[in-house]
N, C-alpha and C positions, 0 to 999 in steps of 0.2 A: 155280418160280417165277421170273420176271425180276424181280430187285430193284436198285435204285439207291440208292447209299449216298453222299451228300455229307459229305465230310471224311473224310480218311485218318488222322487222329489216332489215340490209343491206342485209343478205343472203336471208330472206323470199321475199323480193321485187324483188330482182334479179331473183331468182327462177320464182317467178310468172310472171315476163316479158316474161322468156323464154317459161316458159310451155304455156301461153296464145298465144303466136306467134306459137306455135306448135300445135295450135288448142284442147288444154286441156280445160276442164271444171273447172276452177280453183276457190277454195273458200278460204277467209284468215280469221283467227280469232286473233284479237287484242285488246288490252285495251288501249295503249298509245295514245293519243289525236295527238300527232305530226305523229306518225306512221300511223294513221288511216287517216289523209289528204292524206298522200303519197298514201296510198293504194286505196283510193277513184279514185286517177288519173289513176289508172289500170282499164282494162276492167275485172274486178272481183268482186265475191260476197263477201261483207264484212260482217262478224258478229263480232259485238262490245262487248268484255268482255274477261274474263279470260279461257285459254286454259285447264285450271284445272277443269273447271265446266261442269258437266256432262249435263246440259242444253244447253249449248253453243256448246257443241261438239254435240249434238242431232241437233240443229238449224243448225249446218252447214252441217250436212248428213253425218257425219263420218260412221255411221251403213251402208249406201250404198255406200259409197266410195271406189273406186278401191285402193287408196293409201292415207295414212296420212302422213305428214311430219312435224316433230316437231321441229323448229329451232328457238325458242325464245332463249334470252341472258342467261336463267336460267335453269340449268341443271334439278333442282327439278320439274319444271313447264313441261319440255320435258319428263321425266320419267313418271310422273302422267298422262299427257295427253296421251302417247303413250300406259300405261297399260289400261287406260280406252278404248281408240279407240280399243285395241286389244279385249277387252271384250265385247265391242259393235258390233263385228264382222268384223272389217277393216281387208280384207286379208293380206295387206302389209303395215307394220308402219315403217318409217324410222326416227331415232332421232338424234339429236346432243347432244354430251357430251363434255365437254370442261376441265373438270378435269382430269389429268392424271391418279389419282388413280381409277377412274371410266371405264377409256378407253383404259389403258394399258394393257400389256398383262399379268402384275401379278395380275390384278383384278380377283377375284374368281367369279364374277358376268358375266353371258353370255348375250349377246343382249336380248335372249328371257326372261332373268329373269326380264327385264326392259320393258316387253311389245313389243319390238323391232324386228324387223326381220332383220334391218340393223342398225347398229351404226355407226354414222360418226363423224370426228374430223377434222374440216377443218384446224386447227391450226397444227396438225400433219401432213396433207398433204402438207401444205405450207413448214413445216420444212423437209420433204422428199425431196421437190423440191430443197431447199437451199443445202441441202447435196449431191444432185446429181450435183448442179451447182459447188460445191467444189472438186468434181472428175472430171468435164470437165472444165478446168480452162477459156478456151478460148470461151465457150459456153454462149450465152445469153438467150436462153432457150433451155430446154432439155424434152422430153416427151418419157418414154419407152411405146412400143405397143408390141403386139405379143408374150405376155409373157416375155418382154425384151429383145427378140432376135433382134429387130429392135429399132433404136432410130430415132427420130426426133429432128436435132439441129438447133440452129440458130447460125449463125456466122456474125459479122459485119466486113465488107471487108474494110482493110487499105489501103490507098492511093498505097502502093508499093505492093499490091497484085499480084501475076501474072496472075490473070483472069482477071484485070481490062481491059475494053474495049473489052473483048471477049464475044462472045455469050454464053448461055446456051449450045447451040448444040455442040458448039467448046468444052466447057469445058468436056461435056460428052464423046465425040470422043477422047480427048487426055488423057483421064484417064480409058482405057479399064480393068486396074487392080483393079479398085474399082467398087463394087457393091452399086450404089447409084442413086437417081433420085432427081434433085432440084424440089422443090415442090412450092416455094412462095418467091417473095422478097418483104421486107418492105422497101419502096423507100420515104424517107420525109414524113413517117407517113402514106402513101398509100400502100396497098396490092395490089401486081400484081401477079396473078395467072400464073406459069410459062410456058412461050413458048419458043420453040427453038430459036427463031431470037432475044429474049430480051438480050441486052448487059448488062454486070454487070459493074457497076459504084462505084466508092469510096463512102464508108459510106452506101452502100446497106447493108441490113441485109439479108443475105441468109439463106432460110430455105430448109433442105435436110433431105432425108431419106435414112438410110443405115445401114448396119448389124452392131451391136453394135461392133464386132472386127475391122471393117474397118473406124470408127470415126476416129482414130488417124490420119489414111493416109489420109482422106479426109480433115481433120483440115489442115494437111501440105500443100495441094494444095493451100491453101488460102493465104500462106505466114505467117500464124500464129504458134505459138509452144506453146504445153501445158507444164505448169511447174507444179511442186509440191507445194500445199499449205500446210504450216505448222504453220506460224504464224498469228493467228486469233483474230481479236478484234470484239467481239459481243456487239453492242449497244442495250441495252434492255433485263432484265432478265423476260420477259413475259413469257407466257406459251412455245410461239415458240422458244425464245431463250433458254429456259431450255432443250426443246426437241432436240434443234440442238446439245446442249452438248452432251445429253444421246446417240444420234444417231452416233456422230462422234467417241465417246468413245466405242461404242459396234458394230459398222460397221465392218465386217470381214476383208474389203479392208483397210479402214481408220484408225482403231485402232493399224496396225502396225507400223504408223508413230509417229515420236517424236514432238508430238503436243505442241504448246506454246499457251494456249487459255487465253485471257483476257476477261473479262465481266464488262461492264459500265452499271450500274443500276441508274437511277435518285431517286429512294426511298429507303430512308437508311435502313429501317427496311427490305424491300425486299433483299437489297445487304447483310444485315447480315444473314439472312437466307439461300442466296444462297453460301455465302463464307463457312457456316458450312456443305452444302449439298455437296458442290464441292471442297473438299480440293486441288485437284491439278490445279484448276483453278484460276487466281488472279482476284478475284472480288474486283472492284473498285465503290466507291460512286460518281455520278457526272452526269450533263447533257451532253448527247452525242453532243448537238451542242456549247458546249463549246471550241473554238479551244486551249485555253491554256492546258486542260485537255487531249486533243488528242496528242498536241504537247509534253508535258511531259511524256507520256505513249508510245512515240516512234511510233506514227501512220505510219510514213513513212517507218518505219522498217517492217510493217506488210504485209502478203502477200494478206490477204482478211480483208475487212470491212464488217460486217453484220449489218444492222441496221434493227431491229425487234420491235421497241418500238410500244404503241399502238398509237402514233401521227405520221400520214403517213407524213405529212409536215415535221417534225424534221427528219425522215428517209431519205427523200430526200435531205434535207440541209445538215445534217452529212455527207452523202454518197458523196455528191459534194466536201465539204471541205476535207474528206480523199483522194477522187481522186487528187485534187489540191495538196495535201502534198504527193503523190506519190505512193499511193496504187494502184496495179493492178488489183484487182477485189472488185468490189462493188456491193452489192446486197442489195436492198431496200424492206421492206415489205409495201405493197399499198393495201389499201382497195377499192379505187375508181377505176375502169379499165380505165377509160377516161384518168388517169393519166402515164399509162404503155406507150403509145407511145411518150409523152411528156418527160417522165423521161429517155428514151433511147437517144433521141434526145440532149439533153443537156448534156450528157455525162456519165449517170450510164452505168454500164455493165449489170445489171439484175434488174429486179423487178419481184415480187412474190405477186400474189393477193389472199387473203383467200377465197373471194366470189367466185371466178373462181374455187378454188380448191373445194368447197364445191357443187359447181353446177357441176362439173365433176364426183364426187363421187356419188352424187345423180342421174345424169343421167345415170350412168352404171346400175343403179337398176330400172329405170322405162320405159325402151324402151319396143315397143312391135312391133310385125310383122317383117319385114325384118330388121329394124334398130335394131341392137344390141348394140351398143354405140356411144356415142360423146363425145369427148374431143376436149375443147377448147385450144388454143394455145395463150401465152402472148401477143407476138409481132404482130402478124397479126390479120386480121378479116377472118380467116379461120377456120374450124374444122376439127378434125380427125374424119372420120366417118366409123364405120364398119358395113357394111351391108351383108346380105345373099341372094345370088342367088336362087329364087324359080323355080322350073320346068316350062318351058314354057314362062318363062318372057322374056322380050325384049332383054337382055343380055344374056340368056341361050345359049350356044355354040357358043358365038360370041369373036372374037378378039378384044382387046380393041380398036386398031385402026379403026375398023368398026362400032364403036359404036360414037354417038354425045353427049357427057355429057354436062348437061347444065351449064352456067356460068364459064366455063372454068375449070370445076371439074376435078382433076388428081387422077388416079387410082395407088396407090403406091405398092401395095402386094396384095398376094392371098395366101391362104391354104385351103386345102381339110380335112386335120386332125388335128393335133395339132397345136396350134398357133406358137409355137416355130419352126415349119417346114415351117412357112411363105417365100415367094419367093418375092423379089423385081422383079417388072413386065417390060415387053419391050412391045411395040404396038402389038407384035404378041402372046402375052400371052392370052390363051383362059379361059373364063368364065364358069363354068359348074354348073349346080343346085347342090345345098348343099355348094358350096364354100363361104368361107367368103373373101370379098373384102375390103379393107382399102382404103378409098378415102379421098381425100383432096378438101374440097368446102365449101363455103361461105353457112350461115346457112339458108338464105332466098331461096336457091335452093333445100331445103330437100324433099319438097312435090315432085318436078319433079323426082329427083334422086330416091326417093321409087317407083314411078310409073315405072320406068325402071327395078327395080328389082323385082317387085310384079308379080306372075303368073297370 
């Protein structure tokens, strides 16, 4: 497909890398000199200028593009560029909106009013993920699939876990009461696609697919225990921090708890603003990396510490201090994907990446052919890929165990009707034309996987 991206910031560049790797024809519009240098390093066409300029949009070929993606750091630029692209005839426009007033459910403007077919908010996606991690206290990663009926969960194995030293096959055979599949391991920063004879070792990060209702039982098998989180300290009153508070207090499940929320904000004006907005939250002015402030506020008595400032190094450092002071659950907001495996190795419980959240959200809307969606996982170099079986394809009518999937790709679930009816597969499960199949694979094998599912 021909895709135009407005904005060569972190999200725009990351998208361009992914989309060019998938053989799309990508053009970037950018005016910032530093960003232009980075864009030139990619195998993409660069149009230098402002994305609000109709002449630059024409030069980029928006009128003949299949998709326009506006992801600059300025909501106004994204809206103007989106409206202009739609007027020029671009059939699909995706735009990033950061302001809650323009992206929240209370906003009277629909995406179409802004010239957008899809309105994305990476910060909100990151907040959603963090809130899910508060619900699953043991999880280092969690992704809902099949309309939420299934979950992929990442769990770090402690030294005393009952499964240590056992194979994945043994793990599966000794827990027939749980409907689950181990899909991958993160071992010292390396991704291992699961095989039956892999032994489970101390500090392995195990990724498994299970029914949502079976997740608590699966966690128990690893020797870990879920606990309620009620006392939370949020470092950073950024958009993400503010959205986390909104979601905690409005979520049907979480809002029933007796929350004790503290918010630490390094900007005094912003701290005062948030204190007025959230009267039931104790808002503090100070630096999240100041150990004295953390100690005074009783960080050791907190159930969770969420570092979501705009400074990712500060987020990592403050989480490490919180962990050292006895906090059981620490989550850091990180913009560089390269930091994620490092952060978990040095002791953080979970890391959430806004670029990955944006990429996942946009990928849901730009797929074509048999590939229906791609969702990246934080802790491993593997993606959740949803494919449709075409009539007469190489997998049509075949049992999973009879198909040789490239790169150790693993089939996790199949459904033929509603996604909520998805079934976790066995080797004997049959793939039929029209079925949706959920696979776990490394992105470099996407073309070979697509070849199996095409008619």
